[in-house]
C-alpha positions as CSV (number, residue, x, y, z in Angstrom):
1,S,-33.9,15.0,-21.0
2,Y,-34.5,15.0,-17.4
3,L,-31.9,11.9,-17.5
4,N,-29.4,12.1,-14.4
5,A,-25.7,11.4,-16.3
6,W,-25.0,9.6,-12.6
7,A,-28.0,7.6,-12.7
8,L,-27.4,6.5,-15.8
9,A,-24.0,5.2,-15.0
10,L,-25.0,4.0,-11.9
11,T,-27.4,2.0,-13.9
12,L,-25.7,0.7,-16.9
13,L,-23.2,-0.6,-14.0
14,A,-25.8,-2.3,-12.1
15,T,-26.4,-3.7,-15.6
16,S,-23.2,-5.1,-16.1
17,F,-22.5,-6.6,-12.9
18,T,-25.8,-8.5,-13.4
19,A,-25.0,-10.0,-16.5
20,V,-22.0,-10.8,-15.0
21,Y,-23.4,-12.7,-11.5
22,T,-26.4,-14.2,-13.8
23,I,-23.9,-15.9,-16.6
24,R,-21.4,-17.0,-13.9
25,M,-24.4,-18.4,-11.8
26,T,-25.7,-20.3,-15.1
27,V,-22.3,-21.3,-15.7
28,L,-21.3,-22.7,-12.8
29,V,-24.1,-24.0,-12.1
30,Q,-25.6,-26.0,-15.0
31,T,-22.2,-26.4,-16.5
32,G,-18.7,-28.0,-15.3
33,H,-18.2,-29.3,-11.8
34,V,-19.4,-27.7,-8.4
35,R,-16.4,-26.4,-6.2
36,I,-18.4,-26.8,-2.9
37,P,-19.3,-29.9,-1.9
38,P,-23.3,-30.9,-1.4
39,L,-25.4,-29.5,1.4
40,T,-28.2,-30.9,3.1
41,P,-31.3,-29.2,2.2
42,M,-32.6,-27.0,5.1
43,N,-36.0,-26.4,5.6
44,E,-36.6,-22.0,5.0
45,N,-40.2,-22.3,5.0
46,N,-40.6,-20.6,8.7
47,P,-44.1,-19.0,9.0
48,A,-42.3,-15.7,10.7
49,V,-40.0,-15.1,8.3
50,L,-42.2,-15.6,5.0
51,S,-44.9,-13.7,6.8
52,S,-42.9,-10.5,7.0
53,I,-41.2,-10.8,3.7
54,T,-44.8,-10.9,2.2
55,R,-46.1,-7.7,4.1
56,L,-43.2,-5.7,3.6
57,A,-43.8,-6.4,-0.5
58,L,-47.2,-5.7,-0.4
59,G,-46.8,-3.0,1.4
60,S,-44.2,-1.4,-1.2
61,I,-46.1,-2.0,-4.0
62,T,-49.3,-0.8,-2.3
63,A,-47.4,2.4,-1.2
64,G,-46.0,2.9,-4.5
65,F,-49.4,2.6,-6.6
66,L,-51.3,5.0,-4.0
67,I,-48.3,7.4,-4.3
68,T,-48.4,7.7,-8.1
69,S,-51.8,7.6,-8.7
70,Y,-52.7,10.2,-6.1
71,I,-49.6,12.7,-6.3
72,P,-48.8,13.5,-10.3
73,P,-45.3,15.4,-11.3
74,A,-46.2,18.7,-12.2
75,K,-44.4,17.7,-15.6
76,T,-44.7,14.9,-17.5
77,P,-41.3,14.0,-17.7
78,P,-40.4,11.8,-21.2
79,M,-41.1,8.1,-20.6
80,T,-38.7,6.9,-22.8
81,M,-34.7,7.0,-23.8
82,P,-32.9,7.7,-26.9
83,L,-31.6,5.1,-28.9
84,S,-28.2,5.5,-27.9
85,I,-28.7,5.0,-24.4
86,K,-30.7,2.2,-25.6
87,I,-27.9,0.6,-27.7
88,T,-25.4,1.5,-24.6
89,A,-27.1,-0.7,-22.2
90,I,-27.6,-3.8,-24.9
91,V,-23.5,-3.2,-25.1
92,V,-22.8,-3.0,-21.7
93,T,-24.7,-6.0,-20.9
94,L,-23.2,-8.1,-23.5
95,L,-19.6,-6.5,-22.5
96,G,-20.4,-8.1,-18.9
97,V,-21.4,-12.1,-20.3
98,A,-18.4,-11.7,-22.3
99,L,-16.3,-10.4,-18.9
100,A,-17.9,-13.3,-17.2
101,L,-17.3,-16.2,-19.8
102,E,-13.6,-15.1,-19.8
103,L,-13.1,-15.0,-16.0
104,S,-14.7,-18.3,-15.8
105,K,-13.0,-19.9,-18.5
106,M,-9.4,-18.7,-16.9
107,T,-10.6,-19.7,-13.4
108,Q,-11.1,-23.0,-15.2
109,V,-8.6,-23.4,-17.3
110,L,-5.2,-22.7,-16.9
111,I,-3.7,-20.1,-19.4
112,L,0.1,-20.0,-19.8
113,P,1.6,-16.7,-21.1
114,K,2.8,-16.8,-24.9
115,Q,6.7,-16.6,-25.2
116,N,7.8,-14.1,-27.8
117,R,11.6,-14.2,-28.9
118,F,12.3,-11.0,-29.5
119,S,10.3,-10.0,-26.4
120,N,13.0,-12.5,-24.0
121,F,15.9,-10.9,-26.2
122,S,15.0,-7.4,-25.7
123,T,13.9,-7.8,-21.7
124,A,16.5,-11.1,-20.9
125,L,19.3,-12.1,-23.1
126,G,19.9,-8.3,-25.3
127,Y,20.4,-6.2,-21.5
128,F,21.9,-9.1,-19.1
129,N,24.6,-11.4,-20.7
130,P,25.1,-13.9,-17.8
131,L,28.6,-13.6,-18.0
132,M,29.6,-9.6,-18.5
133,H,26.2,-9.1,-16.3
134,R,28.2,-11.2,-13.6
135,F,31.4,-9.9,-14.3
136,S,30.0,-5.6,-13.7
137,T,28.2,-6.2,-10.9
138,T,30.3,-8.5,-8.7
139,K,33.1,-5.7,-9.4
140,I,30.6,-3.2,-8.8
141,L,29.3,-4.9,-5.5
142,S,33.0,-5.9,-4.4
143,G,34.1,-2.3,-5.0
144,G,31.4,-0.8,-2.8
145,Q,32.0,-3.5,0.0
146,N,35.7,-2.5,0.0
147,I,34.9,1.4,0.2
148,A,32.3,0.8,3.2
149,S,35.2,-1.7,5.1
150,H,37.3,1.3,4.5
151,L,35.4,3.9,5.9
152,T,34.6,2.2,9.0
153,D,38.4,0.9,9.6
154,L,39.0,4.4,9.3
155,S,36.4,5.9,11.7
156,W,37.4,3.0,14.4
157,Y,41.0,4.4,13.4
158,K,40.2,7.9,14.1
159,L,38.5,7.0,17.1
160,F,40.6,5.2,19.3
161,G,43.6,5.3,17.1
162,P,46.5,8.3,18.0
163,E,44.4,10.8,17.0
164,G,41.7,9.5,19.4
165,L,44.0,9.5,21.9
166,A,45.1,12.9,21.0
167,N,41.4,14.6,21.2
168,L,41.3,12.6,24.6
169,Q,44.5,14.1,26.3
170,M,43.6,16.9,25.1
171,M,40.3,17.3,26.7
172,A,41.8,16.1,30.1
173,S,44.8,18.5,29.9
174,K,41.5,21.2,29.4
175,T,40.0,19.8,32.2
176,A,42.3,20.0,34.6
177,T,43.5,23.8,33.5
178,A,40.3,24.3,34.4
179,F,40.7,23.1,38.0
180,H,43.9,25.1,38.7
181,T,42.5,28.3,36.8
182,G,43.0,31.5,39.6
183,L,45.0,29.4,42.1
184,I,48.5,30.5,41.5
185,K,47.9,34.0,43.1
186,A,46.8,32.0,46.2
187,Y,50.0,29.6,46.2
188,L,52.4,32.7,45.8
189,G,50.7,34.6,48.3
190,S,50.5,31.5,51.4
191,F,54.5,31.2,50.1
192,A,55.5,34.7,50.8
193,L,53.5,35.1,53.9
194,S,55.1,31.6,55.2
195,I,58.4,33.0,54.5
196,F,58.1,36.9,56.0
197,I,56.1,34.6,58.8
198,I,59.5,32.6,59.6
199,L,61.9,35.8,59.0
200,L,60.0,37.8,62.0
201,S,60.3,34.6,64.7
202,T,63.6,34.2,63.7
203,Y,64.7,37.4,64.6
């Protein structure tokens, strides 16, 4: 078969969209209340717009007729589809109609979720007892807060307490030691030279 699967899928999707749009337009226009206020009718009979659309439509029809008449295909493709594809198109159309009706019903009527006792118990009451759940949660969160507070206090104590002062003094002593490195020989030499000059000057 020359039928393309992707083209068939897009065609079925377009069919379902067409069914949904048609049913929604029919339901919303002919039944119930409209959602928008009535508008004043506008005159859309503009000759320039109508003539251009008319020329485009007639040109497309004429060109398609001439192309299909004078350029026949090399091999005549099958002009029909299998029964399964035809049934698929009908089923997709019906599904689109059902979906459109369900969507219009959901937008017009508020549907509350059904309450299931077993589901409520298994998801809320069975796992989260208000008394024990509150107690355990409070204990865990309070313990975490205490640990965080102790760690914060300990870090500040280490930074500005005795250990921090010791580190600061060690840093100052290292800096002062670096300034006096190698100068003791010069001091001793200048002292010895001064003593020698004094002794020579007295004798």
